[in-house]
MOPAC internal coordinates of N, CA, C and O (Angstrom, degrees):
PM7 1SCF
backbone

  N    0.0000 0     0.00 0     0.00 0    0    0    0
  C    1.4494 1     0.00 0     0.00 0    1    0    0
  C    1.5224 1   109.07 1     0.00 0    2    1    0
  O    1.2310 1   121.14 1   -33.37 1    3    2    1
  N    1.3240 1   115.43 1   146.63 1    3    2    1
  C    1.4490 1   117.98 1   174.55 1    5    3    2
  C    1.5288 1   109.09 1   -95.52 1    6    5    3
  O    1.2310 1   120.55 1    -2.75 1    7    6    5
  N    1.3216 1   116.55 1   177.25 1    7    6    5
  C    1.4644 1   121.88 1  -175.19 1    9    7    6
  C    1.5282 1   111.12 1   -60.05 1   10    9    7
  O    1.2310 1   119.86 1   138.69 1   11   10    9
  N    1.3233 1   117.88 1   -41.31 1   11   10    9
  C    1.4624 1   121.14 1  -179.56 1   13   11   10
  C    1.5308 1   111.62 1   -63.44 1   14   13   11
  O    1.2310 1   120.36 1   139.17 1   15   14   13
  N    1.3127 1   116.91 1   -40.83 1   15   14   13
  C    1.4716 1   120.49 1   179.11 1   17   15   14
  C    1.5282 1   110.86 1   -65.79 1   18   17   15
  O    1.2310 1   120.29 1   138.35 1   19   18   17
  N    1.3105 1   117.05 1   -41.65 1   19   18   17
  C    1.4639 1   120.38 1   178.35 1   21   19   18
  C    1.5235 1   110.00 1   -65.79 1   22   21   19
  O    1.2310 1   120.17 1   140.83 1   23   22   21
  N    1.3379 1   117.28 1   -39.17 1   23   22   21
  C    1.4642 1   121.04 1   179.56 1   25   23   22
  C    1.5248 1   111.27 1   -62.64 1   26   25   23
  O    1.2310 1   119.94 1   145.56 1   27   26   25
  N    1.3199 1   117.72 1   -34.44 1   27   26   25
  C    1.4634 1   121.24 1   178.08 1   29   27   26
  C    1.5293 1   111.38 1   -63.36 1   30   29   27
  O    1.2310 1   120.54 1   156.03 1   31   30   29
  N    1.3168 1   116.57 1   -23.97 1   31   30   29
  C    1.4671 1   121.53 1  -179.92 1   33   31   30
  C    1.5297 1   112.66 1   -92.21 1   34   33   31
  O    1.2310 1   119.52 1  -175.20 1   35   34   33
  N    1.3232 1   118.51 1     4.80 1   35   34   33
  C    1.4640 1   122.76 1  -170.25 1   37   35   34
  C    1.5276 1   112.90 1   -54.74 1   38   37   35
  O    1.2310 1   119.43 1   130.67 1   39   38   37
  N    1.3350 1   118.70 1   -49.33 1   39   38   37
  C    1.4639 1   120.55 1  -177.65 1   41   39   38
  C    1.5214 1   111.61 1   -63.68 1   42   41   39
  O    1.2310 1   120.43 1   134.45 1   43   42   41
  N    1.3209 1   116.78 1   -45.55 1   43   42   41
  C    1.4577 1   120.68 1   179.01 1   45   43   42
  C    1.5184 1   111.97 1   -65.00 1   46   45   43
  O    1.2310 1   120.53 1   142.70 1   47   46   45
  N    1.3230 1   116.59 1   -37.30 1   47   46   45
  C    1.4591 1   120.55 1   179.46 1   49   47   46
  C    1.5273 1   110.65 1   -67.50 1   50   49   47
  O    1.2310 1   120.31 1   138.29 1   51   50   49
  N    1.3310 1   117.01 1   -41.71 1   51   50   49
  C    1.4682 1   120.54 1   177.06 1   53   51   50
  C    1.5287 1   111.21 1   -61.06 1   54   53   51
  O    1.2310 1   120.53 1   137.54 1   55   54   53
  N    1.3229 1   116.60 1   -42.46 1   55   54   53
  C    1.4683 1   121.04 1   177.77 1   57   55   54
  C    1.5307 1   110.70 1   -63.82 1   58   57   55
  O    1.2310 1   120.66 1   135.45 1   59   58   57
  N    1.3161 1   116.34 1   -44.55 1   59   58   57
  C    1.4597 1   121.85 1   178.82 1   61   59   58
  C    1.5216 1   110.98 1   -59.27 1   62   61   59
  O    1.2310 1   120.24 1   131.16 1   63   62   61
  N    1.3226 1   117.15 1   -48.84 1   63   62   61
  C    1.4674 1   121.16 1  -179.65 1   65   63   62
  C    1.5225 1   110.52 1   -63.14 1   66   65   63
  O    1.2310 1   120.11 1   137.62 1   67   66   65
  N    1.3328 1   117.39 1   -42.38 1   67   66   65
  C    1.4614 1   120.60 1   178.55 1   69   67   66
  C    1.5152 1   112.66 1   -59.62 1   70   69   67
  O    1.2310 1   120.60 1   144.65 1   71   70   69
  N    1.3113 1   116.45 1   -35.35 1   71   70   69
  C    1.4640 1   120.84 1   179.87 1   73   71   70
  C    1.5278 1   111.38 1   -81.05 1   74   73   71
  O    1.2310 1   120.44 1   125.86 1   75   74   73
  N    1.3054 1   116.76 1   -54.14 1   75   74   73
  C    1.4599 1   121.46 1  -172.16 1   77   75   74
  C    1.5308 1   112.15 1   -71.76 1   78   77   75
  O    1.2310 1   120.33 1   144.38 1   79   78   77
  N    1.3183 1   116.97 1   -35.62 1   79   78   77
  C    1.4593 1   120.66 1  -178.77 1   81   79   78
  C    1.5307 1   111.45 1  -107.30 1   82   81   79
  O    1.2310 1   120.29 1  -144.86 1   83   82   81
  N    1.3139 1   117.05 1    35.14 1   83   82   81
  C    1.4620 1   121.56 1  -179.23 1   85   83   82
  C    1.5238 1   112.33 1   -59.97 1   86   85   83
  O    1.2310 1   120.00 1   155.21 1   87   86   85
  N    1.3069 1   117.60 1   -24.79 1   87   86   85
  C    1.4610 1   120.93 1  -178.97 1   89   87   86
  C    1.5303 1   112.26 1   -72.76 1   90   89   87
  O    1.2310 1   119.84 1   167.14 1   91   90   89
  N    1.3285 1   117.91 1   -12.86 1   91   90   89
  C    1.4676 1   120.94 1   178.58 1   93   91   90
  C    1.5289 1   108.56 1   -84.31 1   94   93   91
  O    1.2310 1   120.53 1   -87.13 1   95   94   93
  N    1.3089 1   116.60 1    92.87 1   95   94   93
  C    1.4598 1   120.77 1  -174.53 1   97   95   94
  C    1.5212 1   113.29 1   -98.26 1   98   97   95
  O    1.2310 1   119.33 1   168.08 1   99   98   97
  N    1.3183 1   118.89 1   -11.92 1   99   98   97
  C    1.4579 1   120.80 1   178.36 1  101   99   98
  C    1.5343 1   109.56 1   -66.90 1  102  101   99
  O    1.2310 1   121.18 1   -40.66 1  103  102  101
  N    1.3169 1   115.35 1   139.34 1  103  102  101
  C    1.4520 1   121.31 1  -178.34 1  105  103  102
  C    1.5286 1   111.70 1   -53.11 1  106  105  103
  O    1.2310 1   120.49 1   -53.35 1  107  106  105
  N    1.3025 1   116.67 1   126.65 1  107  106  105
  C    1.4497 1   122.21 1   175.89 1  109  107  106
  C    1.5124 1   116.23 1    90.97 1  110  109  107
  O    1.2310 1   119.43 1   164.93 1  111  110  109
  N    1.3127 1   118.68 1   -15.07 1  111  110  109
  C    1.4670 1   119.15 1  -174.82 1  113  111  110
  C    1.5202 1   112.65 1   -71.36 1  114  113  111
  O    1.2310 1   119.57 1   144.44 1  115  114  113
  N    1.3359 1   118.43 1   -35.56 1  115  114  113
  C    1.4625 1   117.86 1   176.16 1  117  115  114
  C    1.5248 1   110.11 1   -67.26 1  118  117  115
  O    1.2310 1   120.32 1   145.80 1  119  118  117
  N    1.3155 1   116.99 1   -34.20 1  119  118  117
  C    1.4618 1   120.30 1   175.31 1  121  119  118
  C    1.5200 1   111.54 1   -63.82 1  122  121  119
  O    1.2310 1   120.55 1   139.87 1  123  122  121
  N    1.3289 1   116.56 1   -40.13 1  123  122  121
  C    1.4653 1   120.12 1   177.58 1  125  123  122
  C    1.5258 1   110.62 1   -68.63 1  126  125  123
  O    1.2310 1   120.33 1   145.36 1  127  126  125
  N    1.3356 1   116.98 1   -34.64 1  127  126  125
  C    1.4688 1   119.61 1   175.69 1  129  127  126
  C    1.5262 1   109.62 1   -62.15 1  130  129  127
  O    1.2310 1   120.60 1   137.92 1  131  130  129
  N    1.3205 1   116.46 1   -42.08 1  131  130  129
  C    1.4644 1   120.76 1   177.15 1  133  131  130
  C    1.5237 1   110.41 1   -62.20 1  134  133  131
  O    1.2310 1   120.51 1   134.23 1  135  134  133
  N    1.3310 1   116.63 1   -45.77 1  135  134  133
  C    1.4684 1   120.32 1   178.52 1  137  135  134
  C    1.5255 1   111.01 1   -59.47 1  138  137  135
  O    1.2310 1   120.64 1   136.18 1  139  138  137
  N    1.3167 1   116.38 1   -43.82 1  139  138  137
  C    1.4676 1   120.48 1  -179.41 1  141  139  138
  C    1.5298 1   110.85 1   -62.35 1  142  141  139
  O    1.2310 1   120.21 1   135.27 1  143  142  141
  N    1.3215 1   117.20 1   -44.73 1  143  142  141
  C    1.4626 1   120.08 1   178.95 1  145  143  142
  C    1.5241 1   111.48 1   -65.17 1  146  145  143
  O    1.2310 1   120.31 1   139.92 1  147  146  145
  N    1.3370 1   117.01 1   -40.08 1  147  146  145
  C    1.4731 1   120.06 1   175.68 1  149  147  146
  C    1.5254 1   110.21 1   -59.11 1  150  149  147
  O    1.2310 1   120.50 1   136.48 1  151  150  149
  N    1.3213 1   116.65 1   -43.52 1  151  150  149
  C    1.4605 1   120.58 1   179.06 1  153  151  150
  C    1.5143 1   112.58 1   -61.85 1  154  153  151
  O    1.2310 1   120.72 1   142.56 1  155  154  153
  N    1.3305 1   116.22 1   -37.44 1  155  154  153
  C    1.4656 1   120.16 1   178.23 1  157  155  154
  C    1.5277 1   111.48 1   -69.04 1  158  157  155
  O    1.2310 1   120.22 1   148.28 1  159  158  157
  N    1.3263 1   117.18 1   -31.72 1  159  158  157
  C    1.4646 1   120.74 1  -177.94 1  161  159  158
  C    1.5259 1   113.27 1   -81.10 1  162  161  159
  O    1.2310 1   119.99 1   154.62 1  163  162  161
  N    1.3329 1   117.62 1   -25.38 1  163  162  161
  C    1.4630 1   120.25 1  -177.49 1  165  163  162
  C    1.5239 1   111.50 1   -68.53 1  166  165  163
  O    1.2310 1   122.08 1   -27.34 1  167  166  165
  N    1.3312 1   113.61 1   152.66 1  167  166  165
  C    1.4646 1   119.73 1   175.51 1  169  167  166
  C    1.5168 1   110.51 1   -57.20 1  170  169  167
  O    1.2310 1   120.82 1   -29.96 1  171  170  169
  N    1.2861 1   116.03 1   150.04 1  171  170  169
  C    1.4541 1   122.10 1   178.16 1  173  171  170
  C    1.5127 1   109.20 1   139.38 1  174  173  171
  O    1.2310 1   120.84 1   -42.41 1  175  174  173
  N    1.3081 1   116.01 1   137.59 1  175  174  173
  C    1.4566 1   119.43 1  -177.74 1  177  175  174
  C    1.5093 1   112.51 1   -73.44 1  178  177  175
  O    1.2310 1   119.86 1   141.20 1  179  178  177
  N    1.3201 1   117.87 1   -38.80 1  179  178  177
  C    1.4613 1   120.66 1  -175.97 1  181  179  178
  C    1.5211 1   110.03 1   -90.88 1  182  181  179
  O    1.2310 1   120.70 1   -54.77 1  183  182  181
  N    1.3087 1   116.28 1   125.23 1  183  182  181
  C    1.4617 1   121.92 1  -178.54 1  185  183  182
  C    1.5275 1   111.69 1  -109.92 1  186  185  183
  O    1.2310 1   120.37 1  -157.90 1  187  186  185
  N    1.3307 1   116.89 1    22.10 1  187  186  185
  C    1.4561 1   119.77 1   175.14 1  189  187  186
  C    1.5319 1   108.45 1   -82.70 1  190  189  187
  O    1.2310 1   120.68 1    -9.60 1  191  190  189
  N    1.3173 1   116.31 1   170.40 1  191  190  189
  C    1.4624 1   122.15 1  -170.78 1  193  191  190
  C    1.5286 1   112.90 1   -58.69 1  194  193  191
  O    1.2310 1   119.65 1   130.48 1  195  194  193
  N    1.3128 1   118.28 1   -49.52 1  195  194  193
  C    1.4686 1   120.76 1  -174.28 1  197  195  194
  C    1.5331 1   112.91 1   -59.15 1  198  197  195
  O    1.2310 1   118.72 1   128.53 1  199  198  197
  N    1.3292 1   120.05 1   -51.47 1  199  198  197
  C    1.4635 1   118.37 1   179.46 1  201  199  198
  C    1.5278 1   112.97 1   -68.37 1  202  201  199
  O    1.2310 1   120.30 1   147.07 1  203  202  201
  N    1.3293 1   117.03 1   -32.93 1  203  202  201
  C    1.4722 1   118.74 1   177.83 1  205  203  202
  C    1.5199 1   110.33 1   -65.16 1  206  205  203
  O    1.2310 1   119.76 1   135.31 1  207  206  205
  N    1.3199 1   118.06 1   -44.69 1  207  206  205
  C    1.4690 1   121.62 1   179.30 1  209  207  206
  C    1.5209 1   110.44 1   -60.87 1  210  209  207
  O    1.2310 1   120.18 1   142.85 1  211  210  209
  N    1.3248 1   117.25 1   -37.15 1  211  210  209
  C    1.4640 1   120.80 1   178.93 1  213  211  210
  C    1.5288 1   111.41 1   -65.69 1  214  213  211
  O    1.2310 1   119.94 1   147.40 1  215  214  213
  N    1.3312 1   117.73 1   -32.60 1  215  214  213
  C    1.4619 1   121.27 1  -179.94 1  217  215  214
  C    1.5211 1   112.59 1   -80.07 1  218  217  215
  O    1.2310 1   119.86 1   155.06 1  219  218  217
  N    1.3260 1   117.87 1   -24.94 1  219  218  217
  C    1.4563 1   121.88 1  -177.93 1  221  219  218
  C    1.5241 1   109.99 1   -87.21 1  222  221  219
  O    1.2310 1   120.51 1   -36.94 1  223  222  221
  N    1.3109 1   116.64 1   143.06 1  223  222  221
  C    1.4597 1   120.82 1  -179.01 1  225  223  222
  C    1.5290 1   112.11 1   -78.75 1  226  225  223
  O    1.2310 1   119.78 1   149.22 1  227  226  225
  N    1.3197 1   118.03 1   -30.78 1  227  226  225
  C    1.4533 1   120.30 1  -170.54 1  229  227  226
  C    1.5152 1   117.32 1   -91.18 1  230  229  227
  O    1.2310 1   119.82 1   109.40 1  231  230  229
  N    1.3119 1   117.95 1   -70.60 1  231  230  229
  C    1.4703 1   119.34 1  -169.02 1  233  231  230
  C    1.5260 1   112.30 1   -75.80 1  234  233  231
  O    1.2310 1   121.61 1   -27.39 1  235  234  233
  N    1.3044 1   114.53 1   152.61 1  235  234  233
  C    1.4604 1   117.24 1   175.04 1  237  235  234
  C    1.5275 1   109.51 1   -94.42 1  238  237  235
  O    1.2310 1   121.76 1   -10.59 1  239  238  237
  N    1.3068 1   114.24 1   169.41 1  239  238  237
  C    1.4627 1   120.72 1  -176.23 1  241  239  238
  C    1.5256 1   111.96 1   -59.52 1  242  241  239
  O    1.2310 1   120.30 1   138.35 1  243  242  241
  N    1.3187 1   117.03 1   -41.65 1  243  242  241
  C    1.4651 1   120.80 1  -178.24 1  245  243  242
  C    1.5258 1   111.35 1   -63.42 1  246  245  243
  O    1.2310 1   120.02 1   138.87 1  247  246  245
  N    1.3262 1   117.56 1   -41.13 1  247  246  245
  C    1.4639 1   121.03 1   179.81 1  249  247  246
  C    1.5264 1   111.28 1   -63.89 1  250  249  247
  O    1.2310 1   120.30 1   136.35 1  251  250  249
  N    1.3296 1   117.03 1   -43.65 1  251  250  249
  C    1.4655 1   119.90 1   178.19 1  253  251  250
  C    1.5252 1   111.19 1   -65.96 1  254  253  251
  O    1.2310 1   120.71 1   137.48 1  255  254  253
  N    1.3047 1   116.25 1   -42.52 1  255  254  253
  C    1.4579 1   119.68 1   179.00 1  257  255  254
  C    1.5282 1   110.95 1   -62.03 1  258  257  255
  O    1.2310 1   120.28 1   138.04 1  259  258  257
  N    1.3149 1   117.07 1   -41.96 1  259  258  257
  C    1.4608 1   121.13 1   178.32 1  261  259  258
  C    1.5333 1   110.62 1   -61.09 1  262  261  259
  O    1.2310 1   120.76 1   137.02 1  263  262  261
  N    1.3353 1   116.14 1   -42.98 1  263  262  261
  C    1.4595 1   119.83 1   179.00 1  265  263  262
  C    1.5303 1   110.82 1   -61.20 1  266  265  263
  O    1.2310 1   120.28 1   130.60 1  267  266  265
  N    1.3197 1   117.08 1   -49.40 1  267  266  265
  C    1.4624 1   121.06 1  -176.00 1  269  267  266
  C    1.5246 1   111.74 1   -64.08 1  270  269  267
  O    1.2310 1   120.22 1   140.55 1  271  270  269
  N    1.3124 1   117.19 1   -39.45 1  271  270  269
  C    1.4599 1   119.81 1  -175.06 1  273  271  270
  C    1.5201 1   114.33 1   -87.78 1  274  273  271
  O    1.2310 1   119.54 1   157.75 1  275  274  273
  N    1.3389 1   118.48 1   -22.25 1  275  274  273
  C    1.4657 1   120.02 1  -172.00 1  277  275  274
  C    1.5224 1   116.39 1  -120.92 1  278  277  275
  O    1.2310 1   119.22 1   167.89 1  279  278  277
  N    1.3091 1   119.08 1   -12.11 1  279  278  277
  C    1.4687 1   118.62 1  -177.63 1  281  279  278
  C    1.5288 1   110.15 1   -70.73 1  282  281  279
  O    1.2310 1   120.59 1   -43.01 1  283  282  281
  N    1.3207 1   116.47 1   136.99 1  283  282  281
  C    1.4667 1   120.00 1  -174.04 1  285  283  282
  C    1.5275 1   114.12 1   -91.69 1  286  285  283
  O    1.2310 1   119.82 1  -141.57 1  287  286  285
  N    1.3060 1   117.95 1    38.43 1  287  286  285
  C    1.4533 1   117.60 1  -177.95 1  289  287  286
  C    1.5251 1   110.09 1   -70.81 1  290  289  287
  O    1.2310 1   122.40 1   -32.29 1  291  290  289
  N    1.2865 1   113.02 1   147.71 1  291  290  289
  C    1.4572 1   122.41 1  -175.35 1  293  291  290
  C    1.5309 1   109.04 1   -95.78 1  294  293  291
  O    1.2310 1   120.15 1   -72.87 1  295  294  293
  N    1.3213 1   117.31 1   107.13 1  295  294  293
  C    1.4674 1   121.51 1  -176.72 1  297  295  294
  C    1.5298 1   111.70 1   -57.79 1  298  297  295
  O    1.2310 1   119.87 1   138.88 1  299  298  297
  N    1.3181 1   117.86 1   -41.12 1  299  298  297
  C    1.4713 1   120.54 1   179.59 1  301  299  298
  C    1.5223 1   110.22 1   -64.99 1  302  301  299
  O    1.2310 1   120.51 1   139.83 1  303  302  301
  N    1.3156 1   116.63 1   -40.17 1  303  302  301
  C    1.4669 1   120.60 1   178.27 1  305  303  302
  C    1.5202 1   111.66 1   -64.69 1  306  305  303
  O    1.2310 1   120.20 1   139.94 1  307  306  305
  N    1.3183 1   117.22 1   -40.06 1  307  306  305
  C    1.4626 1   121.22 1   177.59 1  309  307  306
  C    1.5268 1   109.55 1   -63.92 1  310  309  307
  O    1.2310 1   120.03 1   136.51 1  311  310  309
  N    1.3149 1   117.54 1   -43.49 1  311  310  309
  C    1.4774 1   120.11 1   178.62 1  313  311  310
  C    1.5291 1   111.21 1   -61.22 1  314  313  311
  O    1.2310 1   120.46 1   138.47 1  315  314  313
  N    1.3390 1   116.73 1   -41.53 1  315  314  313
  C    1.4759 1   120.04 1   178.53 1  317  315  314
  C    1.5242 1   110.60 1   -62.66 1  318  317  315
  O    1.2310 1   120.38 1   134.85 1  319  318  317
  N    1.3167 1   116.89 1   -45.15 1  319  318  317
  C    1.4698 1   120.33 1   179.52 1  321  319  318
  C    1.5225 1   111.18 1   -63.49 1  322  321  319
  O    1.2310 1   120.37 1   139.34 1  323  322  321
  N    1.3272 1   116.90 1   -40.66 1  323  322  321
  C    1.4595 1   119.72 1   177.61 1  325  323  322
  C    1.5256 1   111.52 1   -63.30 1  326  325  323
  O    1.2310 1   120.66 1   137.59 1  327  326  325
  N    1.3203 1   116.34 1   -42.41 1  327  326  325
  C    1.4605 1   120.88 1   179.11 1  329  327  326
  C    1.5271 1   110.39 1   -63.15 1  330  329  327
  O    1.2310 1   120.08 1   142.12 1  331  330  329
  N    1.3132 1   117.46 1   -37.88 1  331  330  329
  C    1.4552 1   121.48 1  -179.13 1  333  331  330
  C    1.5225 1   111.89 1   -70.10 1  334  333  331
  O    1.2310 1   120.37 1   153.36 1  335  334  333
  N    1.3352 1   116.90 1   -26.64 1  335  334  333
  C    1.4745 1   121.02 1  -179.64 1  337  335  334
  C    1.5237 1   111.76 1   -75.30 1  338  337  335
  O    1.2310 1   119.79 1   158.56 1  339  338  337
  N    1.3303 1   118.01 1   -21.44 1  339  338  337
  C    1.4715 1   119.25 1  -175.56 1  341  339  338
  C    1.4999 1   112.03 1   -93.72 1  342  341  339
  O    1.2310 1   120.10 1   180.00 1  343  342  341

C-alpha cells in the first residue's frame, strides 16, 4: 500500500487500535500502535523499525523502537479481541 491508501484507512485503523489495544493506557502508546501498524501496511520489503520509521512521516525510529520493546500489550488479549471482531 502507498501512503494515500493507508491514509484512506485512518478512521478504521484508529477504531481498530482503540479496540484491540485498549489495554495500552499510557499516553501515546495507542498512537504508536497505530504508527507501527501503518508502517507494516506501507510498501517496502523491510518491516523492521528503521526502514518503517523512514517511510512514516510522523514517528521517529526511537519512538517506534520504544513502543515495540516496552509496551505491555497482552498478546492473548489482542488475539481474543481479534477473534471477537470476526
